[in-house]
C-alpha positions in Angstrom: 0.0 0.0 0.0 1.1 3.5 -0.7 2.1 5.8 2.1 1.8 9.6 2.4 3.3 11.8 5.0 1.6 14.6 6.9 3.3 17.1 9.2 1.2 18.2 12.2 1.4 19.8 15.6 -0.1 18.8 18.9 -3.0 20.8 20.2 -2.9 22.2 23.7 -6.4 23.8 23.9 -9.3 21.5 23.0 -12.3 23.8 23.5 -14.7 25.3 21.0 -13.0 28.7 20.9 -9.6 27.1 20.3 -11.0 24.9 17.6 -12.7 27.9 15.9 -9.4 29.8 15.9 -7.6 26.8 14.4 -10.0 26.7 11.5 -9.8 30.4 10.9 -6.0 30.1 10.6 -6.4 27.4 7.9 -5.7 24.4 10.1 -7.9 21.3 10.6 -8.3 19.8 14.1 -7.7 16.1 14.1 -7.4 13.2 16.5 -5.4 9.9 16.4 -6.7 7.0 18.4 -6.1 3.3 18.7 -2.7 3.6 20.5 -2.0 3.9 24.2 -3.8 7.3 24.3 -5.7 9.7 22.0 -3.5 12.4 20.5 -5.2 15.7 19.5 -3.4 17.6 16.8 -3.8 19.9 13.8 -2.4 20.2 10.4 -2.7 22.6 7.5 -5.8 22.2 5.3 -3.7 21.7 2.1 -1.7 18.8 3.8 -4.9 16.8 3.7 -5.9 17.6 0.1 -3.6 15.0 -1.5 -5.0 12.4 0.9 -8.7 13.1 0.6 -9.4 14.0 -3.0 -8.3 10.8 -4.6 -9.8 7.3 -5.1 -6.6 5.7 -3.7 -6.4 4.5 -0.1 -3.2 5.5 1.8 -1.4 4.5 5.0 -0.7 7.9 6.6 2.7 8.5 8.2 1.7 11.2 10.7 4.7 13.3 11.9 3.3 15.0 15.1 6.0 17.3 16.5 8.7 14.9 15.4 7.1 11.6 16.5 5.9 9.3 13.7 2.7 7.3 13.8 1.3 5.0 11.1 -2.5 5.5 10.7 -5.4 5.2 8.3 -8.4 7.6 8.0 -11.3 6.5 10.0 -13.7 9.4 9.7 -13.8 12.9 8.1 -16.3 15.7 8.5 -17.1 18.5 6.0 -18.9 21.8 6.5 -22.5 21.4 5.3 -22.5 24.7 3.3 -18.9 25.5 2.2 -17.8 21.9 1.9 -14.5 22.6 3.8 -12.9 19.9 5.8 -13.6 20.6 9.5 -12.4 17.5 11.3 -10.6 14.2 10.6 -10.1 11.1 12.7 -7.2 8.7 12.3 -6.8 5.1 13.6 -3.3 4.1 14.5 -2.2 0.9 12.9 0.4 -1.7 13.9 2.2 -4.4 11.8 0.9 -7.3 13.9 -2.7 -6.1 14.4 -5.4 -6.6 11.7 -7.2 -3.5 10.5 -10.6 -3.1 8.8 -10.5 -0.8 5.8 -12.4 -0.2 2.5 -10.3 -0.8 -0.6 -11.2 0.2 -4.2 -12.2 -2.4 -6.7 -10.3 -2.6 -10.0 -11.9 -4.6 -12.9 -9.4 -6.5 -15.0 -10.0 -7.9 -18.5 -12.7 -7.6 -21.1 -15.9 -9.5 -20.3 -17.4 -12.0 -22.7 -20.8 -10.4 -22.2 -19.6 -7.0 -23.2 -18.2 -8.5 -26.5 -21.7 -9.9 -27.0 -23.3 -6.4 -26.6 -23.9 -6.2 -22.9 -23.1 -3.3 -20.6 -20.6 -3.7 -17.7 -21.8 -2.3 -14.4 -19.5 -1.9 -11.4 -22.0 -2.3 -8.5 -19.5 -1.7 -5.6 -16.6 0.7 -6.0 -15.1 -0.3 -2.6 -15.1 -3.5 -0.5 -14.6 -3.7 3.2 -11.6 -6.0 4.1 -9.9 -7.1 7.3 -6.2 -7.9 7.3 -2.7 -7.0 8.3 -1.2 -3.8 6.9 1.5 -5.7 5.0 -1.1 -7.7 3.1 -3.2 -4.8 1.9 -3.0 -4.1 -1.8 -3.6 -0.7 -3.4 -6.8 -2.1 -5.0 -8.7 -5.3 -5.1 -8.4 -6.7 -8.7 -11.4 -8.6 -10.0 -11.0 -10.6 -13.2 -14.1 -10.2 -15.4 -12.9 -12.0 -18.5 -15.3 -15.0 -18.2 -18.4 -12.9 -17.2 -21.2 -13.6 -19.7 -24.4 -11.7 -20.6 -26.7 -11.3 -17.6 -24.1 -12.7 -15.2 -22.4 -11.1 -12.1 -19.6 -11.7 -9.7 -20.5 -11.8 -6.0 -18.3 -11.1 -3.0 -18.4 -14.8 -2.0 -16.7 -15.8 -5.3 -13.7 -13.5 -4.6 -10.7 -14.7 -2.6 -7.5 -12.7 -1.7 -4.6 -14.1 0.2 -4.2 -12.8 3.7 -7.5 -10.8 3.5 -11.0 -11.4 4.8 -13.9 -9.8 2.9 -16.5 -8.4 5.2 -19.2 -7.5 2.7 -22.3 -9.7 2.4 -21.3 -12.9 0.4 -24.3 -12.6 -2.0 -23.8 -8.9 -2.8 -22.8 -8.3 -6.4 -19.5 -6.5 -7.2 -19.8 -6.4 -11.0 -22.3 -7.5 -13.6 -22.9 -7.5 -17.3 -26.4 -6.3 -18.0 -28.5 -7.0 -21.1 -29.0 -4.0 -23.3 -32.0 -3.7 -25.6 -29.7 -4.4 -28.6 -28.3 -7.5 -26.9 -31.8 -8.7 -26.0 -33.0 -8.2 -29.6 -30.0 -10.2 -30.9 -30.7 -13.0 -28.4 -34.4 -13.2 -29.6 -33.3 -13.5 -33.3 -31.2 -16.5 -32.5 
């Protein structure tokens, strides 16, 4: 998995007024939990841009006043009107402790059903997985080469080494749907 570094500073004052002042100065209040204790910190708004506005999932190397922590994003909050980031939560991760995270799905190959006139539909862009950090890929690759017209791939059919899929086993990840043209071609045969 890719890593990204964010430089931050610990917060001393945790009240409403201090948080408001932080946001006015262009910083985002944040918290890191999952370790021995919760760490309240803040970072510049543009430090988070490269982390949030991307389909990729990163392991974040938080540099808080010179101390490094490995973490993943657990929750983020945006202002309802302006859309600005107002708070972000991180979960500290360890090499020997499994973590639950959503990873993007990447379809590989050209489906047989698409060649026959069907339309490929990606039903789930991300899947929830549980595994050790060292086993987490950048994306979950799903081979759709043998997917025929009107067929789909369910979560239960997928298997990744070192990872446990947590989505419902019967939920569809990708499907090839019949188009009107494909349906008409089938009726002629």
